[in-house]
LOROTI-408028 format. One record per residue (C-alpha): residue number from 0; residue in three letters; x, y, z. Coordinates in Angstrom, 2 decimals. Each point is the difference from the previous one (the first is absolute). Example, Ala and Ser with C-alpha at 12.3 -4.5 7.8 and 13.67 -1.06 7.14 Angstrom:
! residues 2
<site seq="0" type="ALA" u="12.30" v="-4.50" w="7.80"/>
<site seq="1" type="SER" u="1.37" v="3.44" w="-0.66"/>
***
This chain:
! residues 342
<site seq="0" type="MET" u="-31.34" v="-1.24" w="-20.36"/>
<site seq="1" type="ASN" u="2.28" v="1.95" w="-1.78"/>
<site seq="2" type="ALA" u="-1.61" v="2.99" w="-0.57"/>
<site seq="3" type="ASP" u="0.57" v="3.19" w="2.20"/>
<site seq="4" type="PRO" u="-3.18" v="1.25" w="1.06"/>
<site seq="5" type="LEU" u="0.15" v="3.95" w="0.07"/>
<site seq="6" type="PRO" u="-2.62" v="2.82" w="0.21"/>
<site seq="7" type="ASP" u="-1.62" v="1.07" w="-3.48"/>
<site seq="8" type="PRO" u="1.21" v="3.16" w="-0.99"/>
<site seq="9" type="ALA" u="-3.65" v="1.05" w="-1.00"/>
<site seq="10" type="ASP" u="-0.85" v="0.42" w="3.68"/>
<site seq="11" type="ASP" u="2.72" v="2.87" w="0.15"/>
<site seq="12" type="GLY" u="2.15" v="-2.15" w="2.60"/>
<site seq="13" type="ASN" u="-3.05" v="-0.06" w="2.51"/>
<site seq="14" type="ALA" u="0.50" v="-4.02" w="0.40"/>
<site seq="15" type="SER" u="2.48" v="0.82" w="1.97"/>
<site seq="16" type="ASP" u="-2.58" v="1.37" w="2.64"/>
<site seq="17" type="SER" u="-0.97" v="-3.71" w="0.30"/>
<site seq="18" type="VAL" u="3.18" v="-0.64" w="1.69"/>
<site seq="19" type="PRO" u="-0.08" v="0.23" w="3.80"/>
<site seq="20" type="ASP" u="2.45" v="2.48" w="1.38"/>
<site seq="21" type="VAL" u="1.11" v="-2.42" w="2.62"/>
<site seq="22" type="PRO" u="3.58" v="0.56" w="1.38"/>
<site seq="23" type="GLU" u="0.83" v="-3.38" w="-0.66"/>
<site seq="24" type="VAL" u="3.25" v="0.41" w="-1.62"/>
<site seq="25" type="PRO" u="3.66" v="-1.85" w="0.03"/>
<site seq="26" type="ASP" u="2.38" v="0.84" w="2.73"/>
<site seq="27" type="ALA" u="2.42" v="-1.18" w="1.92"/>
<site seq="28" type="SER" u="-2.10" v="-1.29" w="2.94"/>
<site seq="29" type="ASP" u="-1.76" v="-1.94" w="-2.61"/>
<site seq="30" type="ASP" u="3.15" v="-1.76" w="-1.35"/>
<site seq="31" type="SER" u="2.47" v="-0.64" w="3.00"/>
<site seq="32" type="ASP" u="2.24" v="1.55" w="3.07"/>
<site seq="33" type="THR" u="2.39" v="2.20" w="-0.73"/>
<site seq="34" type="PRO" u="3.36" v="-1.68" w="-1.00"/>
<site seq="35" type="PRO" u="2.01" v="-0.81" w="2.93"/>
<site seq="36" type="SER" u="2.63" v="2.97" w="0.97"/>
<site seq="37" type="ALA" u="3.89" v="-0.53" w="-0.72"/>
<site seq="38" type="GLY" u="2.02" v="-1.62" w="2.24"/>
<site seq="39" type="MET" u="-2.74" v="-2.55" w="1.64"/>
<site seq="40" type="THR" u="1.33" v="-3.00" w="1.15"/>
<site seq="41" type="ILE" u="-1.96" v="-2.93" w="-1.50"/>
<site seq="42" type="PRO" u="0.86" v="-3.71" w="0.34"/>
<site seq="43" type="GLY" u="0.89" v="-1.59" w="-3.08"/>
<site seq="44" type="ALA" u="2.37" v="-2.71" w="-1.66"/>
<site seq="45" type="ASP" u="3.65" v="0.81" w="0.37"/>
<site seq="46" type="GLY" u="1.42" v="1.81" w="-2.95"/>
<site seq="47" type="GLN" u="-3.31" v="1.90" w="-0.80"/>
<site seq="48" type="ARG" u="-0.05" v="3.70" w="-0.84"/>
<site seq="49" type="CYS" u="-2.86" v="2.22" w="-0.26"/>
<site seq="50" type="GLY" u="-0.73" v="3.68" w="-0.07"/>
<site seq="51" type="LEU" u="-2.12" v="3.07" w="-1.30"/>
<site seq="52" type="VAL" u="1.34" v="1.95" w="-2.62"/>
<site seq="53" type="ALA" u="-1.54" v="3.52" w="-0.72"/>
<site seq="54" type="ILE" u="-0.06" v="1.06" w="-3.90"/>
<site seq="55" type="VAL" u="-0.10" v="3.88" w="0.57"/>
<site seq="56" type="GLY" u="0.24" v="2.82" w="-2.89"/>
<site seq="57" type="ARG" u="-1.45" v="2.92" w="-1.44"/>
<site seq="58" type="PRO" u="-3.49" v="-0.54" w="-1.72"/>
<site seq="59" type="ASN" u="0.27" v="-1.87" w="-3.49"/>
<site seq="60" type="VAL" u="3.38" v="-1.25" w="0.45"/>
<site seq="61" type="GLY" u="-0.78" v="-3.82" w="-0.44"/>
<site seq="62" type="LYS" u="-0.34" v="-1.24" w="3.32"/>
<site seq="63" type="SER" u="-2.79" v="-2.05" w="-0.72"/>
<site seq="64" type="THR" u="1.49" v="-1.56" w="-2.97"/>
<site seq="65" type="LEU" u="2.89" v="-0.83" w="1.86"/>
<site seq="66" type="LEU" u="-2.18" v="-2.18" w="2.61"/>
<site seq="67" type="ASN" u="-1.79" v="-1.44" w="-2.47"/>
<site seq="68" type="THR" u="3.34" v="-1.11" w="-1.80"/>
<site seq="69" type="LEU" u="1.28" v="-1.08" w="3.15"/>
<site seq="70" type="ILE" u="-3.04" v="-2.12" w="0.91"/>
<site seq="71" type="GLY" u="-0.40" v="-1.48" w="-3.03"/>
<site seq="72" type="GLN" u="-3.65" v="0.93" w="-0.16"/>
<site seq="73" type="LYS" u="-2.19" v="3.26" w="-0.17"/>
<site seq="74" type="VAL" u="-0.64" v="0.92" w="3.95"/>
<site seq="75" type="SER" u="-0.14" v="3.96" w="-0.99"/>
<site seq="76" type="ILE" u="-1.58" v="1.64" w="-2.50"/>
<site seq="77" type="THR" u="2.02" v="2.55" w="-2.75"/>
<site seq="78" type="SER" u="-0.87" v="2.55" w="-2.15"/>
<site seq="79" type="ARG" u="1.63" v="3.02" w="-1.43"/>
<site seq="80" type="LYS" u="-1.97" v="2.30" w="2.39"/>
<site seq="81" type="ALA" u="1.78" v="0.63" w="2.97"/>
<site seq="82" type="GLN" u="-1.11" v="-0.73" w="3.49"/>
<site seq="83" type="THR" u="-1.56" v="-3.27" w="-1.14"/>
<site seq="84" type="THR" u="0.71" v="-1.87" w="2.87"/>
<site seq="85" type="ARG" u="-1.53" v="1.41" w="2.99"/>
<site seq="86" type="HIS" u="-0.06" v="-3.06" w="2.32"/>
<site seq="87" type="ARG" u="2.85" v="-1.85" w="2.02"/>
<site seq="88" type="ILE" u="0.41" v="-2.89" w="-2.48"/>
<site seq="89" type="THR" u="1.78" v="-2.95" w="1.32"/>
<site seq="90" type="GLY" u="1.86" v="-2.12" w="-2.44"/>
<site seq="91" type="ILE" u="1.43" v="-3.65" w="1.16"/>
<site seq="92" type="THR" u="2.57" v="-2.07" w="-1.50"/>
<site seq="93" type="THR" u="2.03" v="-3.16" w="1.50"/>
<site seq="94" type="GLU" u="3.42" v="-1.12" w="-1.75"/>
<site seq="95" type="GLY" u="1.43" v="-2.80" w="1.81"/>
<site seq="96" type="ASP" u="0.89" v="1.00" w="3.95"/>
<site seq="97" type="THR" u="-1.05" v="3.23" w="-0.43"/>
<site seq="98" type="GLN" u="-3.64" v="1.70" w="0.08"/>
<site seq="99" type="PHE" u="-0.19" v="3.65" w="-1.68"/>
<site seq="100" type="VAL" u="-2.84" v="2.13" w="1.11"/>
<site seq="101" type="PHE" u="-0.13" v="3.15" w="-2.09"/>
<site seq="102" type="VAL" u="-2.35" v="2.99" w="0.99"/>
<site seq="103" type="ASP" u="-1.06" v="2.33" w="-2.93"/>
<site seq="104" type="THR" u="-0.75" v="3.39" w="0.82"/>
<site seq="105" type="PRO" u="-1.65" v="2.59" w="-1.35"/>
<site seq="106" type="GLY" u="2.42" v="2.99" w="-1.80"/>
<site seq="107" type="PHE" u="0.72" v="2.66" w="2.53"/>
<site seq="108" type="GLN" u="-2.58" v="2.88" w="-0.44"/>
<site seq="109" type="THR" u="1.87" v="3.58" w="-0.18"/>
<site seq="110" type="ARG" u="-3.10" v="2.13" w="-0.31"/>
<site seq="111" type="HIS" u="-2.39" v="-0.21" w="3.21"/>
<site seq="112" type="THR" u="-1.96" v="2.79" w="-0.75"/>
<site seq="113" type="VAL" u="-1.30" v="-0.93" w="-3.28"/>
<site seq="114" type="ARG" u="-3.67" v="1.30" w="-0.05"/>
<site seq="115" type="GLY" u="-2.37" v="-3.16" w="0.20"/>
<site seq="116" type="THR" u="2.82" v="-2.52" w="0.68"/>
<site seq="117" type="ALA" u="2.08" v="1.32" w="3.29"/>
<site seq="118" type="ALA" u="-1.88" v="-3.07" w="2.45"/>
<site seq="119" type="LEU" u="0.94" v="-2.54" w="-3.05"/>
<site seq="120" type="ASN" u="3.79" v="1.18" w="-0.31"/>
<site seq="121" type="ARG" u="0.50" v="0.39" w="3.90"/>
<site seq="122" type="ASN" u="-1.50" v="-3.85" w="0.34"/>
<site seq="123" type="LEU" u="2.28" v="-1.35" w="-2.48"/>
<site seq="124" type="ASN" u="2.97" v="1.76" w="1.42"/>
<site seq="125" type="LYS" u="-0.55" v="-1.43" w="3.50"/>
<site seq="126" type="THR" u="-0.15" v="-3.36" w="-1.69"/>
<site seq="127" type="VAL" u="3.63" v="0.47" w="-1.28"/>
<site seq="128" type="GLN" u="1.40" v="1.54" w="3.35"/>
<site seq="129" type="SER" u="-1.73" v="-2.80" w="2.10"/>
<site seq="130" type="VAL" u="1.55" v="-2.91" w="-2.34"/>
<site seq="131" type="LEU" u="3.54" v="1.57" w="0.15"/>
<site seq="132" type="GLY" u="-0.23" v="-0.44" w="3.81"/>
<site seq="133" type="ASP" u="-0.10" v="-3.79" w="0.06"/>
<site seq="134" type="VAL" u="1.79" v="-1.38" w="-2.90"/>
<site seq="135" type="ASP" u="3.39" v="-1.80" w="0.02"/>
<site seq="136" type="VAL" u="1.26" v="1.19" w="-3.33"/>
<site seq="137" type="VAL" u="-1.22" v="2.82" w="-2.24"/>
<site seq="138" type="LEU" u="0.16" v="-0.02" w="-3.68"/>
<site seq="139" type="PHE" u="0.16" v="3.85" w="-1.26"/>
<site seq="140" type="LEU" u="-0.93" v="-0.27" w="-3.47"/>
<site seq="141" type="VAL" u="0.89" v="3.08" w="-2.46"/>
<site seq="142" type="GLU" u="0.52" v="0.43" w="-3.75"/>
<site seq="143" type="ALA" u="3.32" v="-0.95" w="-1.08"/>
<site seq="144" type="GLY" u="1.87" v="3.44" w="-0.69"/>
<site seq="145" type="ARG" u="-2.78" v="1.97" w="1.94"/>
<site seq="146" type="PHE" u="-0.23" v="1.70" w="3.49"/>
<site seq="147" type="GLY" u="-2.73" v="2.78" w="0.30"/>
<site seq="148" type="SER" u="-1.35" v="1.94" w="3.15"/>
<site seq="149" type="ASP" u="-2.85" v="-2.61" w="0.58"/>
<site seq="150" type="ASP" u="2.88" v="-2.78" w="-0.08"/>
<site seq="151" type="GLU" u="1.65" v="1.84" w="2.81"/>
<site seq="152" type="ARG" u="-3.08" v="0.41" w="1.96"/>
<site seq="153" type="VAL" u="-0.64" v="-3.98" w="-0.02"/>
<site seq="154" type="LEU" u="3.90" v="-0.11" w="0.78"/>
<site seq="155" type="ARG" u="-0.55" v="2.08" w="3.23"/>
<site seq="156" type="LEU" u="-2.87" v="-2.13" w="1.11"/>
<site seq="157" type="ILE" u="2.32" v="-3.16" w="0.40"/>
<site seq="158" type="PRO" u="0.93" v="-0.72" w="3.79"/>
<site seq="159" type="PRO" u="3.50" v="-0.01" w="0.83"/>
<site seq="160" type="GLY" u="1.98" v="-3.26" w="0.22"/>
<site seq="161" type="LYS" u="-2.27" v="-1.99" w="-2.53"/>
<site seq="162" type="PRO" u="1.96" v="-1.70" w="-2.56"/>
<site seq="163" type="VAL" u="-1.23" v="1.64" w="-2.86"/>
<site seq="164" type="ILE" u="0.79" v="-1.24" w="-3.88"/>
<site seq="165" type="LEU" u="-0.20" v="2.85" w="-2.79"/>
<site seq="166" type="VAL" u="-1.94" v="-1.85" w="-2.96"/>
<site seq="167" type="ALA" u="0.65" v="1.88" w="-3.02"/>
<site seq="168" type="ASN" u="-2.88" v="-0.89" w="-2.29"/>
<site seq="169" type="LYS" u="-0.61" v="0.23" w="-3.86"/>
<site seq="170" type="LEU" u="3.87" v="-0.57" w="-0.55"/>
<site seq="171" type="ASP" u="-1.26" v="-1.15" w="-3.52"/>
<site seq="172" type="LEU" u="-0.21" v="3.99" w="-0.95"/>
<site seq="173" type="ILE" u="3.25" v="0.66" w="0.96"/>
<site seq="174" type="HIS" u="2.19" v="-0.20" w="-3.29"/>
<site seq="175" type="ARG" u="3.34" v="-0.60" w="1.75"/>
<site seq="176" type="ARG" u="0.73" v="-1.54" w="3.20"/>
<site seq="177" type="SER" u="3.13" v="2.21" w="0.89"/>
<site seq="178" type="ASP" u="-2.52" v="2.90" w="-0.20"/>
<site seq="179" type="LEU" u="-1.53" v="-1.11" w="3.19"/>
<site seq="180" type="LEU" u="3.53" v="0.57" w="2.04"/>
<site seq="181" type="PRO" u="-0.41" v="3.44" w="0.82"/>
<site seq="182" type="TRP" u="-3.49" v="0.11" w="0.72"/>
<site seq="183" type="LEU" u="0.85" v="-2.98" w="2.71"/>
<site seq="184" type="GLN" u="2.88" v="1.55" w="1.35"/>
<site seq="185" type="GLN" u="-2.54" v="3.21" w="0.82"/>
<site seq="186" type="MET" u="-2.56" v="-2.69" w="1.52"/>
<site seq="187" type="GLN" u="2.70" v="-1.59" w="1.84"/>
<site seq="188" type="ALA" u="1.11" v="3.13" w="1.88"/>
<site seq="189" type="ARG" u="-4.03" v="0.81" w="0.74"/>
<site seq="190" type="HIS" u="-0.20" v="-3.11" w="2.04"/>
<site seq="191" type="PRO" u="1.87" v="-3.20" w="1.21"/>
<site seq="192" type="PHE" u="-1.97" v="-2.45" w="-2.42"/>
<site seq="193" type="THR" u="0.53" v="-3.64" w="0.82"/>
<site seq="194" type="GLU" u="0.21" v="-0.85" w="-3.60"/>
<site seq="195" type="PHE" u="-0.55" v="1.16" w="-3.44"/>
<site seq="196" type="VAL" u="-1.95" v="-1.95" w="-2.42"/>
<site seq="197" type="PRO" u="-0.95" v="1.25" w="-3.51"/>
<site seq="198" type="LEU" u="-2.73" v="-1.97" w="-1.28"/>
<site seq="199" type="SER" u="-2.85" v="0.22" w="-2.35"/>
<site seq="200" type="ALA" u="-3.03" v="-1.15" w="2.27"/>
<site seq="201" type="THR" u="-1.84" v="-1.81" w="-2.48"/>
<site seq="202" type="LYS" u="2.83" v="-2.86" w="-0.69"/>
<site seq="203" type="LYS" u="-0.31" v="-3.24" w="2.01"/>
<site seq="204" type="ASP" u="4.11" v="-0.16" w="0.17"/>
<site seq="205" type="ASP" u="0.45" v="3.03" w="1.38"/>
<site seq="206" type="ALA" u="-2.57" v="-0.49" w="2.31"/>
<site seq="207" type="SER" u="1.86" v="-3.28" w="1.18"/>
<site seq="208" type="ARG" u="3.00" v="1.61" w="0.20"/>
<site seq="209" type="LEU" u="-1.50" v="2.89" w="2.63"/>
<site seq="210" type="LEU" u="-1.27" v="-2.79" w="2.10"/>
<site seq="211" type="THR" u="3.55" v="-1.63" w="-0.04"/>
<site seq="212" type="ILE" u="1.19" v="3.40" w="1.79"/>
<site seq="213" type="ILE" u="-2.78" v="0.32" w="2.33"/>
<site seq="214" type="ARG" u="0.15" v="-3.20" w="1.37"/>
<site seq="215" type="PRO" u="2.93" v="0.30" w="2.25"/>
<site seq="216" type="LEU" u="-1.32" v="3.19" w="1.47"/>
<site seq="217" type="LEU" u="-3.32" v="-1.55" w="1.47"/>
<site seq="218" type="PRO" u="0.05" v="-1.93" w="3.40"/>
<site seq="219" type="GLU" u="0.30" v="-3.42" w="0.82"/>
<site seq="220" type="GLN" u="-3.11" v="-0.79" w="1.38"/>
<site seq="221" type="GLY" u="-3.26" v="-2.32" w="-0.88"/>
<site seq="222" type="TRP" u="-2.33" v="0.74" w="-3.11"/>
<site seq="223" type="TYR" u="-2.94" v="2.54" w="0.81"/>
<site seq="224" type="TYR" u="-2.17" v="-1.68" w="-3.02"/>
<site seq="225" type="ASP" u="-0.99" v="-3.42" w="-1.35"/>
<site seq="226" type="GLU" u="2.90" v="-1.13" w="-2.79"/>
<site seq="227" type="ASP" u="-2.45" v="0.41" w="-3.13"/>
<site seq="228" type="ALA" u="-1.31" v="3.43" w="1.21"/>
<site seq="229" type="LEU" u="0.03" v="3.08" w="-2.32"/>
<site seq="230" type="THR" u="-1.87" v="2.58" w="1.83"/>
<site seq="231" type="ASP" u="-1.83" v="0.94" w="3.25"/>
<site seq="232" type="ARG" u="-3.11" v="1.45" w="-2.03"/>
<site seq="233" type="SER" u="-2.91" v="-1.40" w="-0.49"/>
<site seq="234" type="GLU" u="-1.71" v="-0.75" w="-3.66"/>
<site seq="235" type="LYS" u="-2.78" v="2.55" w="1.08"/>
<site seq="236" type="PHE" u="2.63" v="2.52" w="0.28"/>
<site seq="237" type="LEU" u="1.88" v="-0.98" w="-3.20"/>
<site seq="238" type="ALA" u="-3.48" v="0.45" w="-1.57"/>
<site seq="239" type="ALA" u="-0.10" v="3.39" w="0.55"/>
<site seq="240" type="GLU" u="3.39" v="0.95" w="-0.45"/>
<site seq="241" type="LEU" u="-0.20" v="-1.79" w="-3.89"/>
<site seq="242" type="ILE" u="-3.09" v="1.73" w="-0.58"/>
<site seq="243" type="ARG" u="1.67" v="3.24" w="0.92"/>
<site seq="244" type="GLU" u="2.90" v="-0.54" w="-2.25"/>
<site seq="245" type="LYS" u="-2.09" v="-1.04" w="-3.03"/>
<site seq="246" type="LEU" u="-1.45" v="3.65" w="0.76"/>
<site seq="247" type="PHE" u="3.02" v="1.93" w="0.21"/>
<site seq="248" type="ARG" u="1.25" v="-2.07" w="-3.09"/>
<site seq="249" type="LEU" u="-2.85" v="0.99" w="-2.31"/>
<site seq="250" type="THR" u="-0.67" v="3.41" w="0.93"/>
<site seq="251" type="GLY" u="3.76" v="1.04" w="-0.28"/>
<site seq="252" type="ASP" u="0.30" v="4.10" w="0.92"/>
<site seq="253" type="GLU" u="-3.88" v="0.36" w="-0.56"/>
<site seq="254" type="LEU" u="-0.84" v="-1.12" w="3.63"/>
<site seq="255" type="PRO" u="1.43" v="1.36" w="3.39"/>
<site seq="256" type="TYR" u="1.79" v="-2.14" w="2.15"/>
<site seq="257" type="THR" u="-2.36" v="0.91" w="2.84"/>
<site seq="258" type="SER" u="-2.33" v="-3.18" w="-1.46"/>
<site seq="259" type="THR" u="-0.63" v="-3.03" w="2.05"/>
<site seq="260" type="VAL" u="-1.32" v="-3.30" w="0.23"/>
<site seq="261" type="GLN" u="-2.69" v="-1.49" w="2.68"/>
<site seq="262" type="ILE" u="-0.69" v="-3.63" w="0.12"/>
<site seq="263" type="ASP" u="-3.80" v="-0.31" w="1.14"/>
<site seq="264" type="GLN" u="-0.19" v="-3.88" w="-0.61"/>
<site seq="265" type="TYR" u="2.78" v="-2.74" w="-0.19"/>
<site seq="266" type="THR" u="-1.45" v="-3.44" w="0.28"/>
<site seq="267" type="GLU" u="1.57" v="-3.59" w="-0.91"/>
<site seq="268" type="GLU" u="-2.51" v="-2.61" w="-1.34"/>
<site seq="269" type="GLY" u="2.53" v="-2.98" w="-0.74"/>
<site seq="270" type="ASN" u="2.05" v="1.03" w="-3.07"/>
<site seq="271" type="LEU" u="-2.21" v="3.03" w="-0.50"/>
<site seq="272" type="ARG" u="0.59" v="3.48" w="1.45"/>
<site seq="273" type="ARG" u="-2.64" v="2.48" w="0.28"/>
<site seq="274" type="ILE" u="1.12" v="3.67" w="0.06"/>
<site seq="275" type="ALA" u="-1.97" v="3.35" w="0.30"/>
<site seq="276" type="ALA" u="2.44" v="3.14" w="-0.10"/>
<site seq="277" type="THR" u="-0.87" v="3.29" w="-0.08"/>
<site seq="278" type="ILE" u="2.63" v="2.58" w="-1.70"/>
<site seq="279" type="ILE" u="0.06" v="3.40" w="1.87"/>
<site seq="280" type="VAL" u="0.79" v="3.41" w="-1.97"/>
<site seq="281" type="GLU" u="0.02" v="3.57" w="1.29"/>
<site seq="282" type="ARG" u="-2.19" v="1.50" w="-2.88"/>
<site seq="283" type="ASP" u="-3.11" v="-0.64" w="-2.24"/>
<site seq="284" type="ALA" u="2.35" v="0.68" w="-2.91"/>
<site seq="285" type="HIS" u="2.58" v="-2.53" w="1.15"/>
<site seq="286" type="LYS" u="-2.80" v="-2.71" w="0.19"/>
<site seq="287" type="GLY" u="-0.47" v="0.93" w="-3.42"/>
<site seq="288" type="MET" u="3.30" v="-0.64" w="-0.94"/>
<site seq="289" type="VAL" u="-0.07" v="-3.58" w="2.22"/>
<site seq="290" type="ILE" u="-3.16" v="-1.15" w="-2.24"/>
<site seq="291" type="GLY" u="1.23" v="1.09" w="-3.27"/>
<site seq="292" type="GLU" u="-1.86" v="0.42" w="-3.26"/>
<site seq="293" type="GLY" u="-3.15" v="-2.74" w="0.15"/>
<site seq="294" type="GLY" u="1.63" v="-1.22" w="3.08"/>
<site seq="295" type="GLU" u="2.69" v="-1.57" w="-1.82"/>
<site seq="296" type="ARG" u="3.11" v="1.16" w="2.27"/>
<site seq="297" type="LEU" u="-1.70" v="-1.50" w="3.18"/>
<site seq="298" type="LYS" u="-0.90" v="-3.47" w="-1.83"/>
<site seq="299" type="ARG" u="3.82" v="-0.04" w="-1.04"/>
<site seq="300" type="ILE" u="1.04" v="0.78" w="3.68"/>
<site seq="301" type="GLY" u="-2.17" v="-2.63" w="1.47"/>
<site seq="302" type="SER" u="1.14" v="-2.65" w="-3.16"/>
<site seq="303" type="GLU" u="3.87" v="0.86" w="0.56"/>
<site seq="304" type="ALA" u="-0.48" v="-0.35" w="3.92"/>
<site seq="305" type="ARG" u="-2.37" v="-3.02" w="-0.27"/>
<site seq="306" type="GLN" u="2.76" v="-1.80" w="-2.27"/>
<site seq="307" type="GLU" u="2.43" v="0.59" w="2.26"/>
<site seq="308" type="LEU" u="-1.70" v="-0.67" w="3.10"/>
<site seq="309" type="GLU" u="-0.85" v="-3.82" w="-1.26"/>
<site seq="310" type="ARG" u="3.90" v="-0.23" w="-0.74"/>
<site seq="311" type="LEU" u="0.43" v="1.00" w="3.91"/>
<site seq="312" type="SER" u="-2.60" v="-2.44" w="0.89"/>
<site seq="313" type="GLU" u="0.08" v="-2.90" w="-2.20"/>
<site seq="314" type="GLY" u="-3.88" v="-0.28" w="-0.46"/>
<site seq="315" type="LYS" u="-2.85" v="2.33" w="-1.50"/>
<site seq="316" type="VAL" u="-0.66" v="3.42" w="1.22"/>
<site seq="317" type="PHE" u="-3.34" v="1.83" w="-0.59"/>
<site seq="318" type="LEU" u="0.78" v="3.97" w="0.54"/>
<site seq="319" type="GLU" u="-2.76" v="2.42" w="0.43"/>
<site seq="320" type="LEU" u="1.36" v="3.99" w="-0.13"/>
<site seq="321" type="TRP" u="-1.50" v="3.28" w="0.89"/>
<site seq="322" type="VAL" u="1.34" v="3.41" w="0.01"/>
<site seq="323" type="LYS" u="-1.21" v="2.40" w="2.91"/>
<site seq="324" type="VAL" u="0.92" v="3.73" w="0.46"/>
<site seq="325" type="ARG" u="1.17" v="0.99" w="3.38"/>
<site seq="326" type="SER" u="1.50" v="3.06" w="0.06"/>
<site seq="327" type="GLY" u="2.96" v="0.90" w="2.42"/>
<site seq="328" type="TRP" u="0.67" v="-3.44" w="0.87"/>
<site seq="329" type="ALA" u="3.55" v="0.44" w="-0.02"/>
<site seq="330" type="ASP" u="-0.02" v="2.87" w="2.57"/>
<site seq="331" type="ASP" u="-2.15" v="-1.72" w="2.43"/>
<site seq="332" type="GLU" u="1.61" v="-2.12" w="2.68"/>
<site seq="333" type="GLN" u="-3.31" v="-2.16" w="0.73"/>
<site seq="334" type="ARG" u="-0.66" v="-0.52" w="-3.61"/>
<site seq="335" type="LEU" u="3.85" v="-1.36" w="-0.55"/>
<site seq="336" type="LYS" u="-0.52" v="-2.28" w="3.15"/>
<site seq="337" type="SER" u="-3.19" v="-1.29" w="-1.44"/>
<site seq="338" type="TYR" u="2.02" v="-0.55" w="-3.23"/>
<site seq="339" type="GLY" u="2.26" v="-1.94" w="1.07"/>
<site seq="340" type="TYR" u="2.89" v="2.23" w="0.71"/>
<site seq="341" type="GLU" u="2.06" v="-1.44" w="2.89"/>
***
């Protein structure tokens, strides 16, 4: 039950061909409707507050880490590789009379025409832009003391009139708080930020302080979700994301970010989940990187993903993984849709 069935490396990866090429994938239509738009009037108890909060910033600035800390559980995957987040991920936390609905977005891509990734990058940017028009509050995440051209491009996307909180992450890397003062003055000259919040995205106390600052900016209205809800995404979607996280973490800089995961089968049998998934790569050489010598890397990806899925589902998971080559998928609009990109 705890074993991870994987392709026999002696078959040179041909076992992957046994998985049907069926576009049954985790996408927004499998999980839920788009979150309600900002400003909607929803009946609720007197004094309740609820609203949408976008987390935006350049790639690899800590958006997913901050979301997970705010929610108190992993709902968005993280890795050192830029562009780990590729979908709109909604995380929900309810404290007292207030429900915070956070929307983690992909890092805005500035290189639309990179060969082989143009369609994917355009898709990611559309996700960022569509989210910003519908939220009540924007968290603009940057590294404390740093502001580059990529940060500037994201800032320009924020619609005028939206309350924007400047969140300066990685505060632990700043030796003296006084060093931030000149930088903060420069930032205030760039945009009329509602608040400035320096923090470390991994610290729970900092996340709690940020919630306190966001609360009065949310409209008084009924909650969008049940009190115990943590995300609007299904377990099937999270399974694909967790496998992709382990893929990126265990291949490091070897594997280009143009790799994805497709869920071919997801069934529940009481306390057991049976999951079959395919890792999609661009080239045969990438396939070898994922499988590893003697199949060891693929086995480790499957083992670590299974363990985390078992913690998430609080049950047993039987996980099968294959690897397939699909050249050019990241620059093919139809394949992007079949792989679940909104």
